[in-house]
C-alpha positions in Angstrom: -59.8 29.9 20.5 -59.2 27.3 23.3 -56.3 27.4 25.7 -53.0 26.3 23.9 -49.6 24.5 24.3 -49.1 25.4 20.7 -46.6 28.2 20.0 -47.4 31.5 19.2 -45.1 33.7 16.8 -44.9 37.5 16.8 -44.1 39.6 14.0 -43.4 43.4 13.7 -41.2 46.0 13.0 -38.4 46.9 15.5 -40.2 48.8 18.6 -43.3 47.0 18.1 -43.1 45.3 21.3 -42.5 41.8 20.2 -39.9 41.2 23.0 -41.9 42.6 25.8 -45.1 41.4 24.8 -43.7 37.9 24.1 -42.0 37.5 27.5 -45.7 38.6 29.4 -47.6 36.3 27.1 -44.9 33.7 27.5 -45.9 33.9 31.6 -49.6 34.2 30.9 -49.7 31.2 28.9 -46.9 29.0 30.6 -45.0 28.7 27.6 -41.0 29.3 27.0 -39.9 32.5 25.5 -37.4 32.7 22.9 -36.2 36.1 20.8 -34.8 34.9 17.7 -32.6 37.9 17.3 -30.8 36.6 20.6 -30.5 33.4 19.1 -28.7 34.7 16.2 -26.3 37.0 18.7 -25.6 33.7 20.8 -24.8 31.5 17.3 -22.6 34.4 16.1 -21.1 35.3 19.4 -21.7 39.3 18.6 -24.3 41.8 18.4 -26.7 42.0 15.1 -24.9 45.4 14.5 -21.4 44.1 14.6 -22.7 41.1 11.9 -23.8 44.4 9.6 -20.7 46.2 10.0 -18.3 43.2 9.2 -20.7 41.9 6.5 -24.1 43.4 5.1 -28.0 43.2 5.4 -28.1 40.2 3.4 -25.6 38.2 4.9 -27.7 39.1 8.3 -30.8 37.8 6.5 -29.2 34.5 5.0 -27.8 33.9 8.8 -31.4 34.6 10.6 -32.9 32.3 7.6 -30.5 29.5 9.0 -31.5 30.2 12.5 -34.9 30.1 12.2 -34.6 26.7 10.0 -32.4 25.2 12.6 -34.6 25.5 15.7 -37.6 23.5 17.4 -39.7 25.8 19.2 -42.5 24.1 20.1 -44.5 25.3 23.2 -42.8 28.8 22.9 -43.6 32.3 22.7 -41.3 33.6 19.7 -40.7 37.1 19.5 -39.0 37.2 15.5 -36.5 39.3 14.4 -38.1 42.3 12.3 -36.6 40.6 9.2 -37.6 37.3 9.4 -40.5 37.8 6.8 -37.8 38.0 4.1 -37.5 34.3 4.8 -40.3 32.3 3.2 -38.8 29.1 4.2 -38.3 30.5 7.8 -42.0 31.6 8.1 -43.1 28.7 7.1 -41.6 26.8 9.6 -42.3 29.2 12.3 -45.9 29.1 11.4 -45.6 25.1 11.6 -45.5 25.6 15.6 -48.3 27.8 15.7 -50.3 31.0 14.5 -48.3 34.2 13.8 -49.4 37.4 15.0 -48.4 41.0 13.8 -48.2 43.6 16.3 -49.2 46.2 14.2 -47.7 49.8 15.0 -48.0 52.8 12.7 -44.6 54.5 12.0 -45.3 57.6 13.6 -45.3 55.4 17.2 -42.4 53.3 16.0 -40.4 56.5 15.3 -41.0 57.5 18.3 -40.0 54.6 20.3 -37.0 53.9 18.5 -34.0 56.6 18.7 -31.0 54.5 17.5 -32.0 53.2 13.6 -28.5 53.2 12.8 -26.7 51.0 15.5 -29.9 49.0 16.5 -28.8 46.1 14.0 -31.9 46.6 11.7 -31.2 44.7 8.1 -32.2 47.0 5.7 -30.3 48.1 2.4 -27.7 51.3 2.5 -29.5 54.6 2.2 -32.9 53.2 2.9 -34.8 55.3 5.2 -36.9 53.6 7.9 -40.0 54.8 6.5 -39.1 52.9 3.4 -38.4 49.8 5.2 -41.5 50.0 6.9 -44.0 50.2 3.9 -41.5 47.3 2.4 -41.9 45.0 5.5 -45.4 45.8 6.5 -47.0 44.3 3.3 -44.7 41.1 4.3 -46.2 41.1 8.1 -49.9 40.9 6.6 -48.8 38.2 4.2 -47.3 35.9 6.9 -50.0 36.8 9.9 -52.4 34.6 10.8 -53.9 37.3 13.1 -53.5 41.1 13.4 -53.3 43.1 16.5 -53.6 47.0 16.1 -51.6 48.4 18.7 -51.9 51.9 18.1 -52.7 54.0 20.9 -52.5 50.9 23.3 -50.0 50.2 26.1 -48.4 47.1 26.8 -51.0 45.8 29.2 -53.6 46.5 26.6 -51.5 44.6 24.2 -50.9 41.9 26.6 -54.5 41.7 27.6 -55.8 41.6 24.0 -53.3 38.4 23.4 -54.1 36.5 26.5 -58.0 36.8 25.3 -56.9 35.6 21.8 -54.9 32.5 23.2 -56.5 31.7 26.6 -60.2 32.4 25.3 -60.9 34.5 28.1 -63.3 37.1 26.5 -63.8 38.6 22.9 -60.9 39.7 21.4 -60.3 42.8 19.0 -57.3 40.5 16.7 -58.6 40.2 13.7 -58.0 37.4 11.4 -55.6 38.1 8.5 -58.1 36.7 5.9 -61.0 39.2 7.1 -58.5 41.9 7.2 -57.2 41.3 3.4 -61.0 40.4 2.8 -61.9 44.2 4.1 -59.0 45.9 2.1 -60.1 44.3 -1.0 
């Protein structure tokens, strides 16, 4: 892929590294950076967890969809909230700015990284386990991903290097296109 001035949309579970990798990738690609969770919090004037505590997970998802649809994010690296994939309209809008990259991290690694499931502001059904949420969302990430980066066993620098390779064309990337991955899975 040739160097891009298009946006890059990062998808994945909480703890996948979307924000951390996104800031670094934005520097490398000379693009702006935005975290859609922060856009929600700024618009609402409160944290994601406060929104959940006052209402429910479905309201947070509705707010998220509104925020996604109101944005014009050309020339950005966009770190999406983990629940952005519940909005088909929101994902269509985001992908109009550039490709969506799924930062694929396995469940055990995510559990190791995240210790505050209950207070992190994760839009999930009451009583739903993190493992159930992971299974539910993973299929949606795969559905919307244009590219998939297996992040298991890789540190932040390795993930960044693969993203930079993909978007600046500096070498052969191990990112897979979602289409070929779907074909391999049958």
